[in-house]
C-alpha positions as CSV (number, residue, x, y, z in Angstrom):
1,M,-7.0,63.8,14.3
2,K,-4.7,65.2,11.7
3,F,-7.6,66.9,9.9
4,L,-8.9,68.6,13.1
5,R,-5.4,69.8,13.9
6,S,-5.1,71.3,10.4
7,V,-8.5,73.0,10.8
8,K,-7.4,74.5,14.1
9,D,-4.2,75.8,12.5
10,E,-6.2,77.3,9.6
11,M,-8.6,79.0,11.9
12,K,-5.7,80.7,13.7
13,Q,-4.8,82.4,10.3
14,V,-8.3,83.8,9.7
15,S,-8.6,87.5,10.2
16,W,-11.8,88.2,12.0
17,P,-13.6,91.6,11.6
18,S,-13.8,94.0,14.5
19,K,-17.1,94.5,16.2
20,K,-17.5,97.9,14.6
21,Q,-16.8,96.5,11.1
22,L,-19.2,93.6,11.7
23,R,-22.0,95.9,12.9
24,K,-21.4,98.1,9.8
25,D,-21.5,95.2,7.4
26,T,-24.6,93.7,9.0
27,L,-26.4,97.0,8.7
28,V,-25.5,97.2,5.0
29,V,-26.9,93.6,4.4
30,I,-30.1,94.5,6.3
31,E,-30.6,97.7,4.4
32,T,-29.9,96.1,1.1
33,S,-32.3,93.3,1.8
34,I,-35.1,95.8,2.7
35,I,-34.5,97.8,-0.4
36,F,-34.6,94.8,-2.7
37,A,-37.7,93.5,-0.9
38,A,-39.5,96.8,-1.5
39,L,-38.3,96.9,-5.1
40,F,-39.6,93.4,-5.7
41,F,-42.9,94.2,-4.0
42,V,-43.4,97.3,-6.2
43,M,-42.4,95.4,-9.4
44,D,-44.7,92.5,-8.5
45,T,-47.6,94.8,-7.8
46,V,-47.1,96.7,-11.1
47,I,-46.9,93.4,-13.1
48,Q,-50.0,92.0,-11.4
49,T,-51.9,95.2,-12.1
50,A,-50.8,95.3,-15.8
51,F,-51.7,91.6,-16.4
52,G,-55.1,92.3,-14.6
53,W,-55.8,95.1,-17.1
54,I,-54.6,93.0,-20.1
55,L,-56.6,89.9,-19.2
56,K,-59.8,91.8,-18.3
């Protein structure tokens, strides 16, 4: 029980983001994920094409 009480006390000290900040941070994560996915797709396609030409 002491552990649960200490967890409860620690959770009271956490500073939670506002809805506006949470929405902004979430959009940044989604945008970054999409950009990296597109970048990896392009890099993978280029590498596959290059190896296809080399091994032909």
